[in-house]
N, C-alpha and C positions, 0 to 999 in steps of 0.2 A: 344446909346440909344439899350439895349439888348430887343429879340421882347418877349412877354407872352407866357410863357411856354403853350400847349395843354392840360389840364387836364383830360379831358374829350370829347374826338377826335366823339365818338357816338353821341354826343349832335351838333356837328356843322355843321348848316343847309346844306344840297343836293342844291347846284345851278344850277347843270348841269349834264347827263348824257352823255358816247361820243359815244350814239349809231350811229351816222352818221359816223364814219370812220368802216373800213369792218373790218371781224375778220381777221386772220391771217388763210389760207388754210390749211384744215388737212393734204395735201400731202407733207407742209413742217416741217409740228409739229414728224419731224420720227429721229431716229437717224440716218438715211442715209443723212435727208436732212440737218439734222444741221452740222453734219460735213464737207460738202459740204460746206455750206456757211461761216461758222469760216477759210475754207482754202482759200475760197475765199478773195479776194483786196478789193471787192468791198468795197465804201465808205460808210458812216451813219453820221448822226448827232441826240446825243441823247438827247430827249424835255425835261429832267432835268440833271443839273450839282450839285444840291446841294440844301440844303435848304434854303437859303439867310446868313441872317448874322451872323457874328461865334458868341461865345461866350468870345472870348475874352484870352483860353486857344493856348498854342502854338500848332502847328497842330501836329497829331500824325497818323499814317499811319496806314491800318489797311484792311484785305481782309475779305469776302465775299463766302462760297460757296454755288452758285444756284445749287443744286441738283434736274436735272432731270431722274427719275428714269424708268429705262423699263419696262415699266407694261406688259402683253398682249394687254390687253385692252386699252392702249395707253400711252405716256409719262403723267407722274405727279412729280409735283415740290413739295420734300419735306421742308416741314417747321417749326419752333417750334415757342415756345410760348415762354416769359421770364420771369422768376418768378417775382412774386408784390414786394419782399421786395430790389429787384436791383437799385442803385442809379442812372443809365443812362436808360431808355428807361425798366421802370420797365412793364411787363405786355403785350409788346407789342411782336406781332407776328415777326419774322424777321427771317432771312436767320442764319444758324450756320457760326460765323466767328469770330473776335475779330483783339485786335492788333498786329502789327507784332512785333516778339520779335528778337534782335540780332543774333543770330541762325538761323532763319529762311534764305533759300535761296534767294527766288522773293517772291511777290505776291501768287504765286499758290503754295509754301510750307507752306506761311502762313494759308490759305485757308482750306487746307489739313489737316493739323495740327489743328487747332479751332476744324474742323469738326470730327475729333478725339476725342478731348478732349470734348466736348461740348455733343456729340451727340453716342458716340463711334463709328462710321462710319467709316472703317477702308480704309485707301488709296488705297489698292489693290482691290477695290469694282468700284473706282472711274476712270474716265477716262474722262484727261483733252479734252474742245475742244478749248479753247479760254478763254478771256475776253473783259469786256464791257469797258466803259470810266468810270473813278475812280468819284466818286461821294462823294460831302463835306457837312459832317451835321453840324447843329447847334452849335455842341459840339466841331469844329473841325477834326472832322477824318475825315480822305481821303480814303475813303475805293474802295476797285477795286473789284466789283462781277467778280469770276471767274465760268466758266460753265462748268458742268460737268455732264456726264453722267455715270450713278448708275447701276453697273448690283444688279438683283435682287437673294437675299441669303445672306443678310449681317443679321448681328443682330443691333439696338443700344441699349446702355447703355446710358441714359442721367442723365448729373452732374445735381443732384439734390440743386443745390446750385443754377446753371443759368438756368433748364430748367425746366419748367414746365410742358411740353408735348409738342411731335411732332406729326405731322399728315403732312398727302398729299392732294395736290389738282387739278386738271387734268390740264394738260397745256393748252389743249382747252378754258378753262375756263380762265384762268388768260391773253389769248392771243385775246379773245372779247370784244371791248372796249366798247359795250353794257350793260358788268358789270364790267366797270369803273368808278366811280361819282366823285366827284370835286364839292369840298365841302370848305364853304369862311366866314371868320367870322373877325369884325376888335374888337380891343384893345387897346382903350387910342390914336386911330389914328391910328392905324397900321391896315393892312391890315394881314391876312393869309389865302394862298390854300396849300391846298394838293389835293392828289386820295385816295380814298379808294376803295376795292376790299371786299365783304363778302361771306363767301363759309363757309357753314354748311355741317357737314360730321361728321363722330366718333370722338371723343375725345378717349384718351389714356384708358377709363374704357369702352370703346365701345360704350356709349352714344351719341348721337346726340346734338354737340354744332355748334354753330355762332362763328365763326372765323372773324374778325375785322382786314383786312389786310391793313395798311395803312402809310404814311411816306413814311423814306427811300425803305425800302422793295415795296410798291405799285410806288415808282419813278422808283426805280431800275426794276422792271417788265414791267415798262411800256417802258423804255426804251429798255427793249430785245424784246418788240414788236416791235420798229422801227427799231430795226436791222434787225429783221426779216422780216420787209415788206419794209424795202428798194431794 
């Protein structure tokens, strides 16, 4: 039996907030500290490895770039909001990324190419620090998160077909589990669980907007938390 699609994640009840978990020490949320962490061989265990049962499609490989922008006030995460007409994950907040192409050298090349295509982030601005464990989506994509440090001075050019807007969220906010909310609902005897994080910040037009981060993107951010907390 296929899993029910979540049409309106905002309406799914919050059953818990993870405020019992400590935030990542701000001293670990710097460019230098992240370089050291990725250079270590210290192991860790991802909390989320996928959405659950797949759609029955043949597995496809993909990469996303987790862009950590090195701002004077601290690192921030560059995220996108997908356009409403897309077949998969329409309107959702996501990392720039997509399906691997035969011409890609590796998962890193896929992430950098997709970021250039989707938001115009030139790879010369990105220092790749490492990768996280792959994440399998319900649509049967095996997605590798590639974490990169982004030097300021870049200009974005959004692909209007795929990307409605791009925005930044402080990494410290996302690495504080008190901002991580757990949702649960049941449909036809099946339980669904997912994490969300809600951030209010300026949209492309400069006006304040509430961005709802959930699903695979929230799970990958939680895995980044586990990586840094290990």
